[in-house]
N, CA, C and O atoms as a Tinker XYZ file with bonds, in Angstrom:
   444  protein
     1  N    110.071000   74.977000   78.829000    73     2
     2  CA   108.690000   75.367000   78.642000    64     1     3
     3  C    108.521000   76.834000   79.019000    63     2     4     5
     4  O    109.081000   77.305000   80.009000    81     3
     5  N    107.746000   77.541000   78.218000    73     3     6
     6  CA   107.377000   78.918000   78.536000    64     5     7
     7  C    106.043000   78.885000   79.264000    63     6     8     9
     8  O    105.106000   78.217000   78.826000    81     7
     9  N    105.958000   79.605000   80.372000    73     7    10
    10  CA   104.730000   79.654000   81.151000    64     9    11
    11  C    104.219000   81.082000   81.223000    63    10    12    13
    12  O    104.956000   82.007000   81.564000    81    11
    13  N    102.942000   81.244000   80.895000    73    11    14
    14  CA   102.255000   82.529000   81.015000    64    13    15
    15  C    101.227000   82.394000   82.122000    63    14    16    17
    16  O    100.388000   81.494000   82.101000    81    15
    17  N    101.298000   83.289000   83.081000    73    15    18
    18  CA   100.333000   83.310000   84.182000    64    17    19
    19  C     99.648000   84.669000   84.172000    63    18    20    21
    20  O    100.307000   85.708000   84.125000    81    19
    21  N     98.325000   84.651000   84.217000    73    19    22
    22  CA    97.550000   85.890000   84.216000    64    21    23
    23  C     96.645000   85.883000   85.434000    63    22    24    25
    24  O     95.933000   84.913000   85.696000    81    23
    25  N     96.687000   86.982000   86.171000    73    23    26
    26  CA    95.768000   87.181000   87.288000    64    25    27
    27  C     95.038000   88.493000   87.005000    63    26    28    29
    28  O     95.646000   89.562000   86.956000    81    27
    29  N     93.719000   88.386000   86.820000    73    27    30
    30  CA    92.914000   89.557000   86.478000    64    29    31
    31  C     91.939000   89.873000   87.602000    63    30    32    33
    32  O     91.212000   89.006000   88.087000    81    31
    33  N     91.945000   91.127000   87.996000    73    31    34
    34  CA    90.988000   91.653000   88.962000    64    33    35
    35  C     90.429000   92.932000   88.368000    63    34    36    37
    36  O     90.972000   93.459000   87.397000    81    35
    37  N     89.365000   93.427000   88.934000    73    35    38
    38  CA    88.804000   94.679000   88.426000    64    37    39
    39  C     89.833000   95.791000   88.555000    63    38    40    41
    40  O     90.292000   96.095000   89.657000    81    39
    41  N     90.193000   96.391000   87.440000    73    39    42
    42  CA    91.120000   97.508000   87.440000    64    41    43
    43  C     92.592000   97.132000   87.359000    63    42    44    45
    44  O     93.452000   98.013000   87.328000    81    43
    45  N     92.897000   95.827000   87.325000    73    43    46
    46  CA    94.304000   95.421000   87.302000    64    45    47
    47  C     94.463000   94.052000   86.651000    63    46    48    49
    48  O     93.650000   93.150000   86.849000    81    47
    49  N     95.534000   93.923000   85.870000    73    47    50
    50  CA    95.901000   92.634000   85.281000    64    49    51
    51  C     97.390000   92.448000   85.496000    63    50    52    53
    52  O     98.186000   93.348000   85.227000    81    51
    53  N     97.761000   91.271000   85.984000    73    51    54
    54  CA    99.172000   90.936000   86.110000    64    53    55
    55  C     99.475000   89.779000   85.175000    63    54    56    57
    56  O     98.793000   88.755000   85.202000    81    55
    57  N    100.492000   89.943000   84.351000    73    55    58
    58  CA   100.944000   88.894000   83.443000    64    57    59
    59  C    102.386000   88.564000   83.780000    63    58    60    61
    60  O    103.222000   89.461000   83.895000    81    59
    61  N    102.679000   87.289000   83.937000    73    59    62
    62  CA   104.045000   86.823000   84.168000    64    61    63
    63  C    104.388000   85.830000   83.075000    63    62    64    65
    64  O    103.626000   84.897000   82.822000    81    63
    65  N    105.502000   86.017000   82.439000    73    63    66
    66  CA   105.980000   85.098000   81.410000    64    65    67
    67  C    107.364000   84.640000   81.841000    63    66    68    69
    68  O    108.234000   85.462000   82.131000    81    67
    69  N    107.568000   83.330000   81.882000    73    67    70
    70  CA   108.875000   82.834000   82.307000    64    69    71
    71  C    109.257000   81.580000   81.532000    63    70    72    73
    72  O    108.405000   80.859000   81.013000    81    71
    73  N    110.547000   81.347000   81.472000    73    71    74
    74  CA   111.089000   80.137000   80.872000    64    73    75
    75  C    111.403000   80.270000   79.396000    63    74    76    77
    76  O    111.058000   81.258000   78.748000    81    75
    77  N    112.059000   79.257000   78.890000    73    75    78
    78  CA   112.346000   79.129000   77.468000    64    77    79
    79  C    111.560000   77.944000   76.944000    63    78    80    81
    80  O    111.472000   76.913000   77.611000    81    79
    81  N    110.997000   78.078000   75.775000    73    79    82
    82  CA   110.137000   77.029000   75.229000    64    81    83
    83  C    110.872000   75.698000   75.101000    63    82    84    85
    84  O    110.327000   74.658000   75.470000    81    83
    85  N    112.086000   75.713000   74.589000    73    83    86
    86  CA   112.829000   74.470000   74.422000    64    85    87
    87  C    112.425000   73.671000   73.188000    63    86    88    89
    88  O    112.711000   72.476000   73.101000    81    87
    89  N    111.773000   74.314000   72.248000    73    87    90
    90  CA   111.357000   73.650000   71.010000    64    89    91
    91  C    112.569000   73.274000   70.164000    63    90    92    93
    92  O    112.627000   72.182000   69.598000    81    91
    93  N    113.528000   74.177000   70.083000    73    91    94
    94  CA   114.796000   73.972000   69.372000    64    93    95
    95  C    115.903000   74.626000   70.192000    63    94    96    97
    96  O    115.643000   75.203000   71.248000    81    95
    97  N    117.127000   74.535000   69.706000    73    95    98
    98  CA   118.238000   75.179000   70.417000    64    97    99
    99  C    118.095000   76.708000   70.339000    63    98   100   101
   100  O    117.430000   77.240000   69.451000    81    99
   101  N    118.724000   77.384000   71.273000    73    99   102
   102  CA   118.675000   78.846000   71.319000    64   101   103
   103  C    119.081000   79.426000   69.968000    63   102   104   105
   104  O    120.064000   78.994000   69.366000    81   103
   105  N    118.325000   80.393000   69.506000    73   103   106
   106  CA   118.575000   81.011000   68.217000    64   105   107
   107  C    117.761000   80.408000   67.086000    63   106   108   109
   108  O    117.581000   81.039000   66.044000    81   107
   109  N    117.264000   79.184000   67.284000    73   107   110
   110  CA   116.454000   78.503000   66.268000    64   109   111
   111  C    115.050000   78.169000   66.778000    63   110   112   113
   112  O    114.286000   77.492000   66.091000    81   111
   113  N    114.715000   78.632000   67.955000    73   111   114
   114  CA   113.463000   78.251000   68.610000    64   113   115
   115  C    112.334000   79.193000   68.193000    63   114   116   117
   116  O    112.227000   80.308000   68.702000    81   115
   117  N    111.490000   78.733000   67.260000    73   115   118
   118  CA   110.405000   79.583000   66.762000    64   117   119
   119  C    109.335000   79.824000   67.815000    63   118   120   121
   120  O    108.684000   80.869000   67.799000    81   119
   121  N    109.141000   78.893000   68.720000    73   119   122
   122  CA   108.142000   79.076000   69.774000    64   121   123
   123  C    108.608000   80.167000   70.733000    63   122   124   125
   124  O    107.829000   81.043000   71.109000    81   123
   125  N    109.860000   80.115000   71.121000    73   123   126
   126  CA   110.411000   81.143000   72.011000    64   125   127
   127  C    110.388000   82.506000   71.318000    63   126   128   129
   128  O    110.081000   83.523000   71.941000    81   127
   129  N    110.712000   82.518000   70.035000    73   127   130
   130  CA   110.686000   83.774000   69.283000    64   129   131
   131  C    109.275000   84.353000   69.244000    63   130   132   133
   132  O    109.093000   85.560000   69.398000    81   131
   133  N    108.286000   83.502000   69.039000    73   131   134
   134  CA   106.897000   83.961000   69.010000    64   133   135
   135  C    106.485000   84.538000   70.371000    63   134   136   137
   136  O    105.806000   85.563000   70.432000    81   135
   137  N    106.895000   83.881000   71.454000    73   135   138
   138  CA   106.596000   84.392000   72.801000    64   137   139
   139  C    107.246000   85.757000   73.010000    63   138   140   141
   140  O    106.635000   86.656000   73.588000    81   139
   141  N    108.473000   85.911000   72.545000    73   139   142
   142  CA   109.168000   87.192000   72.677000    64   141   143
   143  C    108.449000   88.295000   71.903000    63   142   144   145
   144  O    108.312000   89.417000   72.390000    81   143
   145  N    107.996000   87.968000   70.702000    73   143   146
   146  CA   107.271000   88.962000   69.892000    64   145   147
   147  C    105.984000   89.378000   70.601000    63   146   148   149
   148  O    105.638000   90.560000   70.615000    81   147
   149  N    105.283000   88.429000   71.182000    73   147   150
   150  CA   104.052000   88.762000   71.902000    64   149   151
   151  C    104.350000   89.663000   73.106000    63   150   152   153
   152  O    103.608000   90.610000   73.366000    81   151
   153  N    105.421000   89.376000   73.832000    73   151   154
   154  CA   105.803000   90.226000   74.975000    64   153   155
   155  C    106.178000   91.629000   74.513000    63   154   156   157
   156  O    105.795000   92.613000   75.146000    81   155
   157  N    106.916000   91.727000   73.425000    73   155   158
   158  CA   107.296000   93.043000   72.904000    64   157   159
   159  C    106.072000   93.810000   72.408000    63   158   160   161
   160  O    106.002000   95.030000   72.555000    81   159
   161  N    105.114000   93.103000   71.823000    73   159   162
   162  CA   103.872000   93.734000   71.369000    64   161   163
   163  C    103.103000   94.303000   72.551000    63   162   164   165
   164  O    102.620000   95.434000   72.496000    81   163
   165  N    102.989000   93.520000   73.621000    73   163   166
   166  CA   102.312000   94.008000   74.824000    64   165   167
   167  C    103.050000   95.218000   75.394000    63   166   168   169
   168  O    102.430000   96.213000   75.769000    81   167
   169  N    104.360000   95.125000   75.454000    73   167   170
   170  CA   105.158000   96.229000   75.983000    64   169   171
   171  C    104.921000   97.510000   75.181000    63   170   172   173
   172  O    104.726000   98.576000   75.764000    81   171
   173  N    104.937000   97.413000   73.858000    73   171   174
   174  CA   104.726000   98.594000   73.014000    64   173   175
   175  C    103.318000   99.160000   73.178000    63   174   176   177
   176  O    103.140000  100.377000   73.240000    81   175
   177  N    102.322000   98.285000   73.247000    73   175   178
   178  CA   100.940000   98.746000   73.417000    64   177   179
   179  C    100.758000   99.448000   74.757000    63   178   180   181
   180  O    100.123000  100.500000   74.832000    81   179
   181  N    101.311000   98.870000   75.801000    73   179   182
   182  CA   101.184000   99.462000   77.138000    64   181   183
   183  C    101.930000  100.790000   77.207000    63   182   184   185
   184  O    101.427000  101.750000   77.792000    81   183
   185  N    103.106000  100.856000   76.624000    73   183   186
   186  CA   103.856000  102.123000   76.611000    64   185   187
   187  C    103.042000  103.233000   75.940000    63   186   188   189
   188  O    102.987000  104.358000   76.435000    81   187
   189  N    102.410000  102.904000   74.807000    73   187   190
   190  CA   101.594000  103.897000   74.106000    64   189   191
   191  C    100.399000  104.327000   74.948000    63   190   192   193
   192  O    100.091000  105.516000   75.030000    81   191
   193  N     99.727000  103.364000   75.575000    73   191   194
   194  CA    98.567000  103.701000   76.405000    64   193   195
   195  C     98.969000  104.484000   77.645000    63   194   196   197
   196  O     98.200000  105.311000   78.136000    81   195
   197  N    100.169000  104.228000   78.154000    73   195   198
   198  CA   100.654000  105.022000   79.285000    64   197   199
   199  C    100.876000  106.472000   78.864000    63   198   200   201
   200  O    100.526000  107.392000   79.603000    81   199
   201  N    101.451000  106.682000   77.685000    73   199   202
   202  CA   101.656000  108.044000   77.188000    64   201   203
   203  C    100.331000  108.780000   77.052000    63   202   204   205
   204  O    100.263000  109.994000   77.249000    81   203
   205  N     99.278000  108.041000   76.715000    73   203   206
   206  CA    97.946000  108.618000   76.552000    64   205   207
   207  C     97.167000  108.644000   77.867000    63   206   208   209
   208  O     95.990000  109.002000   77.888000    81   207
   209  N     97.828000  108.265000   78.965000    73   207   210
   210  CA    97.226000  108.268000   80.313000    64   209   211
   211  C     96.020000  107.334000   80.430000    63   210   212   213
   212  O     95.072000  107.627000   81.159000    81   211
   213  N     96.057000  106.221000   79.716000    73   211   214
   214  CA    94.955000  105.255000   79.741000    64   213   215
   215  C     95.209000  104.114000   80.716000    63   214   216   217
   216  O     94.277000  103.418000   81.117000    81   215
   217  N     96.462000  103.922000   81.098000    73   215   218
   218  CA    96.800000  102.879000   82.066000    64   217   219
   219  C     98.109000  103.256000   82.744000    63   218   220   221
   220  O     98.793000  104.198000   82.342000    81   219
   221  N     98.433000  102.504000   83.771000    73   219   222
   222  CA    99.705000  102.662000   84.464000    64   221   223
   223  C    100.318000  101.280000   84.636000    63   222   224   225
   224  O     99.610000  100.279000   84.746000    81   223
   225  N    101.619000  101.243000   84.656000    73   223   226
   226  CA   102.317000  100.002000   84.951000    64   225   227
   227  C    102.813000  100.109000   86.383000    63   226   228   229
   228  O    103.675000  100.931000   86.696000    81   227
   229  N    102.266000   99.280000   87.235000    73   227   230
   230  CA   102.641000   99.298000   88.654000    64   229   231
   231  C    103.912000   98.491000   88.894000    63   230   232   233
   232  O    104.652000   98.738000   89.846000    81   231
   233  N    104.148000   97.532000   88.020000    73   231   234
   234  CA   105.344000   96.706000   88.146000    64   233   235
   235  C    105.735000   96.231000   86.752000    63   234   236   237
   236  O    104.893000   95.800000   85.965000    81   235
   237  N    107.008000   96.317000   86.471000    73   235   238
   238  CA   107.533000   95.767000   85.219000    64   237   239
   239  C    108.938000   95.286000   85.510000    63   238   240   241
   240  O    109.818000   96.064000   85.876000    81   239
   241  N    109.130000   94.002000   85.341000    73   239   242
   242  CA   110.446000   93.413000   85.533000    64   241   243
   243  C    110.730000   92.548000   84.321000    63   242   244   245
   244  O    109.828000   91.931000   83.755000    81   243
   245  N    111.982000   92.511000   83.934000    73   243   246
   246  CA   112.317000   91.629000   82.834000    64   245   247
   247  C    113.773000   91.226000   82.887000    63   246   248   249
   248  O    114.643000   91.968000   83.346000    81   247
   249  N    114.001000   90.021000   82.399000    73   247   250
   250  CA   115.344000   89.500000   82.196000    64   249   251
   251  C    115.263000   88.648000   80.935000    63   250   252   253
   252  O    114.255000   88.675000   80.229000    81   251
   253  N    116.300000   87.906000   80.657000    73   251   254
   254  CA   116.312000   87.099000   79.441000    64   253   255
   255  C    115.169000   86.078000   79.403000    63   254   256   257
   256  O    114.620000   85.808000   78.335000    81   255
   257  N    114.810000   85.516000   80.541000    73   255   258
   258  CA   113.798000   84.457000   80.546000    64   257   259
   259  C    112.648000   84.736000   81.504000    63   258   260   261
   260  O    112.015000   83.806000   82.004000    81   259
   261  N    112.373000   86.020000   81.765000    73   259   262
   262  CA   111.346000   86.334000   82.758000    64   261   263
   263  C    110.812000   87.743000   82.512000    63   262   264   265
   264  O    111.590000   88.681000   82.335000    81   263
   265  N    109.506000   87.891000   82.500000    73   263   266
   266  CA   108.880000   89.221000   82.411000    64   265   267
   267  C    107.635000   89.247000   83.286000    63   266   268   269
   268  O    106.885000   88.274000   83.358000    81   267
   269  N    107.435000   90.369000   83.941000    73   267   270
   270  CA   106.207000   90.609000   84.694000    64   269   271
   271  C    105.683000   91.978000   84.283000    63   270   272   273
   272  O    106.428000   92.956000   84.224000    81   271
   273  N    104.389000   92.025000   84.002000    73   271   274
   274  CA   103.694000   93.287000   83.769000    64   273   275
   275  C    102.533000   93.325000   84.756000    63   274   276   277
   276  O    101.726000   92.396000   84.790000    81   275
   277  N    102.436000   94.375000   85.554000    73   275   278
   278  CA   101.250000   94.592000   86.390000    64   277   279
   279  C    100.659000   95.915000   85.948000    63   278   280   281
   280  O    101.225000   96.979000   86.195000    81   279
   281  N     99.516000   95.834000   85.294000    73   279   282
   282  CA    98.917000   96.979000   84.615000    64   281   283
   283  C     97.619000   97.352000   85.308000    63   282   284   285
   284  O     96.774000   96.494000   85.563000    81   283
   285  N     97.461000   98.630000   85.610000    73   283   286
   286  CA    96.207000   99.110000   86.183000    64   285   287
   287  C     95.545000  100.062000   85.196000    63   286   288   289
   288  O     96.207000  100.698000   84.376000    81   287
   289  N     94.232000  100.143000   85.298000    73   287   290
   290  CA    93.462000  100.996000   84.387000    64   289   291
   291  C     92.200000  101.459000   85.092000    63   290   292   293
   292  O     91.783000  100.881000   86.096000    81   291
   293  N     91.598000  102.510000   84.552000    73   291   294
   294  CA    90.336000  103.016000   85.097000    64   293   295
   295  C     89.187000  102.516000   84.227000    63   294   296   297
   296  O     89.401000  102.010000   83.126000    81   295
   297  N     87.992000  102.662000   84.725000    73   295   298
   298  CA    86.799000  102.216000   83.990000    64   297   299
   299  C     86.672000  102.909000   82.639000    63   298   300   301
   300  O     86.155000  102.324000   81.688000    81   299
   301  N     87.139000  104.146000   82.549000    73   299   302
   302  CA    87.041000  104.896000   81.293000    64   301   303
   303  C     87.788000  104.225000   80.146000    63   302   304   305
   304  O     87.380000  104.326000   78.989000    81   303
   305  N     88.877000  103.545000   80.469000    73   303   306
   306  CA    89.716000  102.940000   79.424000    64   305   307
   307  C     89.774000  101.418000   79.517000    63   306   308   309
   308  O     90.612000  100.782000   78.878000    81   307
   309  N     88.893000  100.849000   80.302000    73   307   310
   310  CA    88.898000   99.396000   80.512000    64   309   311
   311  C     88.844000   98.631000   79.194000    63   310   312   313
   312  O     89.661000   97.738000   78.973000    81   311
   313  N     87.913000   98.958000   78.328000    73   311   314
   314  CA    87.738000   98.212000   77.075000    64   313   315
   315  C     88.995000   98.272000   76.223000    63   314   316   317
   316  O     89.444000   97.245000   75.715000    81   315
   317  N     89.567000   99.450000   76.059000    73   315   318
   318  CA    90.753000   99.594000   75.215000    64   317   319
   319  C     91.961000   98.848000   75.783000    63   318   320   321
   320  O     92.671000   98.159000   75.051000    81   319
   321  N     92.188000   98.988000   77.077000    73   319   322
   322  CA    93.335000   98.335000   77.707000    64   321   323
   323  C     93.174000   96.822000   77.659000    63   322   324   325
   324  O     94.106000   96.107000   77.291000    81   323
   325  N     91.994000   96.333000   78.028000    73   323   326
   326  CA    91.784000   94.888000   78.030000    64   325   327
   327  C     91.803000   94.293000   76.627000    63   326   328   329
   328  O     92.213000   93.146000   76.455000    81   327
   329  N     91.371000   95.044000   75.629000    73   327   330
   330  CA    91.441000   94.554000   74.249000    64   329   331
   331  C     92.891000   94.324000   73.841000    63   330   332   333
   332  O     93.209000   93.311000   73.218000    81   331
   333  N     93.757000   95.246000   74.183000    73   331   334
   334  CA    95.183000   95.077000   73.862000    64   333   335
   335  C     95.758000   93.859000   74.577000    63   334   336   337
   336  O     96.475000   93.060000   73.975000    81   335
   337  N     95.442000   93.720000   75.860000    73   335   338
   338  CA    95.950000   92.580000   76.634000    64   337   339
   339  C     95.374000   91.270000   76.093000    63   338   340   341
   340  O     96.104000   90.294000   75.923000    81   339
   341  N     94.078000   91.249000   75.825000    73   339   342
   342  CA    93.450000   90.020000   75.325000    64   341   343
   343  C     94.010000   89.595000   73.969000    63   342   344   345
   344  O     94.106000   88.401000   73.688000    81   343
   345  N     94.375000   90.545000   73.141000    73   343   346
   346  CA    94.954000   90.221000   71.841000    64   345   347
   347  C     96.272000   89.466000   72.020000    63   346   348   349
   348  O     96.524000   88.477000   71.331000    81   347
   349  N     97.106000   89.932000   72.941000    73   347   350
   350  CA    98.371000   89.252000   73.214000    64   349   351
   351  C     98.114000   87.888000   73.848000    63   350   352   353
   352  O     98.770000   86.907000   73.498000    81   351
   353  N     97.172000   87.823000   74.772000    73   351   354
   354  CA    96.846000   86.550000   75.413000    64   353   355
   355  C     96.330000   85.556000   74.365000    63   354   356   357
   356  O     96.660000   84.372000   74.429000    81   355
   357  N     95.535000   86.017000   73.417000    73   355   358
   358  CA    95.062000   85.144000   72.344000    64   357   359
   359  C     96.241000   84.548000   71.575000    63   358   360   361
   360  O     96.229000   83.364000   71.238000    81   359
   361  N     97.244000   85.354000   71.303000    73   359   362
   362  CA    98.445000   84.847000   70.643000    64   361   363
   363  C     99.099000   83.733000   71.440000    63   362   364   365
   364  O     99.508000   82.718000   70.877000    81   363
   365  N     99.199000   83.922000   72.757000    73   363   366
   366  CA    99.753000   82.868000   73.613000    64   365   367
   367  C     98.864000   81.624000   73.609000    63   366   368   369
   368  O     99.368000   80.501000   73.570000    81   367
   369  N     97.545000   81.820000   73.649000    73   367   370
   370  CA    96.637000   80.671000   73.622000    64   369   371
   371  C     96.798000   79.874000   72.333000    63   370   372   373
   372  O     96.781000   78.643000   72.357000    81   371
   373  N     96.954000   80.564000   71.216000    73   371   374
   374  CA    97.179000   79.870000   69.943000    64   373   375
   375  C     98.494000   79.099000   69.967000    63   374   376   377
   376  O     98.562000   77.970000   69.481000    81   375
   377  N     99.532000   79.701000   70.527000    73   375   378
   378  CA   100.804000   78.986000   70.661000    64   377   379
   379  C    100.652000   77.763000   71.554000    63   378   380   381
   380  O    101.167000   76.687000   71.246000    81   379
   381  N     99.943000   77.938000   72.662000    73   379   382
   382  CA    99.725000   76.823000   73.582000    64   381   383
   383  C     98.917000   75.699000   72.965000    63   382   384   385
   384  O     99.141000   74.527000   73.269000    81   383
   385  N     97.989000   76.045000   72.109000    73   383   386
   386  CA    97.174000   75.037000   71.410000    64   385   387
   387  C     98.033000   74.286000   70.386000    63   386   388   389
   388  O     97.927000   73.066000   70.257000    81   387
   389  N     98.873000   75.011000   69.671000    73   387   390
   390  CA    99.698000   74.416000   68.633000    64   389   391
   391  C    100.902000   73.670000   69.208000    63   390   392   393
   392  O    101.299000   72.629000   68.684000    81   391
   393  N    101.478000   74.201000   70.282000    73   391   394
   394  CA   102.677000   73.614000   70.899000    64   393   395
   395  C    102.436000   73.380000   72.396000    63   394   396   397
   396  O    103.104000   73.993000   73.229000    81   395
   397  N    101.489000   72.500000   72.743000    73   395   398
   398  CA   101.118000   72.347000   74.154000    64   397   399
   399  C    102.246000   71.848000   75.060000    63   398   400   401
   400  O    102.215000   72.088000   76.267000    81   399
   401  N    103.225000   71.168000   74.503000    73   399   402
   402  CA   104.327000   70.690000   75.343000    64   401   403
   403  C    105.387000   71.761000   75.580000    63   402   404   405
   404  O    106.345000   71.538000   76.320000    81   403
   405  N    105.212000   72.940000   74.944000    73   403   406
   406  CA   106.207000   73.996000   75.063000    64   405   407
   407  C    105.666000   75.296000   75.644000    63   406   408   409
   408  O    106.443000   76.170000   76.028000    81   407
   409  N    104.341000   75.437000   75.714000    73   407   410
   410  CA   103.724000   76.663000   76.229000    64   409   411
   411  C    102.590000   76.278000   77.181000    63   410   412   413
   412  O    101.679000   75.534000   76.816000    81   411
   413  N    102.663000   76.794000   78.398000    73   411   414
   414  CA   101.633000   76.525000   79.415000    64   413   415
   415  C    101.018000   77.868000   79.828000    63   414   416   417
   416  O    101.727000   78.853000   80.036000    81   415
   417  N     99.695000   77.884000   79.942000    73   415   418
   418  CA    98.985000   79.125000   80.259000    64   417   419
   419  C     98.039000   78.882000   81.422000    63   418   420   421
   420  O     97.306000   77.893000   81.446000    81   419
   421  N     98.060000   79.791000   82.383000    73   419   422
   422  CA    97.060000   79.736000   83.464000    64   421   423
   423  C     96.452000   81.128000   83.604000    63   422   424   425
   424  O     97.153000   82.140000   83.606000    81   423
   425  N     95.133000   81.146000   83.721000    73   423   426
   426  CA    94.401000   82.417000   83.837000    64   425   427
   427  C     93.506000   82.345000   85.065000    63   426   428   429
   428  O     92.708000   81.420000   85.215000    81   427
   429  N     93.648000   83.326000   85.935000    73   427   430
   430  CA    92.820000   83.429000   87.132000    64   429   431
   431  C     92.049000   84.736000   87.041000    63   430   432   433
   432  O     92.648000   85.800000   86.884000    81   431
   433  N     90.743000   84.666000   87.137000    73   431   434
   434  CA    89.908000   85.855000   87.074000    64   433   435
   435  C     89.380000   86.086000   85.672000    63   434   436   437
   436  O     89.719000   85.363000   84.736000    81   435
   437  N     88.548000   87.101000   85.544000    73   435   438
   438  CA    87.936000   87.439000   84.262000    64   437   439
   439  C     88.505000   88.748000   83.748000    63   438   440   441
   440  O     88.785000   89.679000   84.503000    81   439
   441  N     88.663000   88.781000   82.432000    73   439   442
   442  CA    89.116000   90.021000   81.804000    64   441   443
   443  C     88.006000   90.541000   80.924000    63   442   444
   444  O     88.160000   91.584000   80.288000    81   443
């Protein structure tokens, strides 16, 4: 199972993604592939916003089955940063709705 955990506070969002979906064997798992694409999308969006000085990454760790993003932002760029994060989270929510036995999501706080 892939688990997404989000903790949102004013000015900071932490996202943790861990595990393998287990929908199919490695290399054929469309759920795991979709989760990876969403993580890469978030990574690319955050990298671009960092270049534009709209957010900072306070923590970023990754391995084959684990990623953590801790992103901070100022009030000036709150809407833009949170829109990017919410778009990726929406993708995970859709996966969790379609494949509830393979994707688990927990959200603490408001974004």
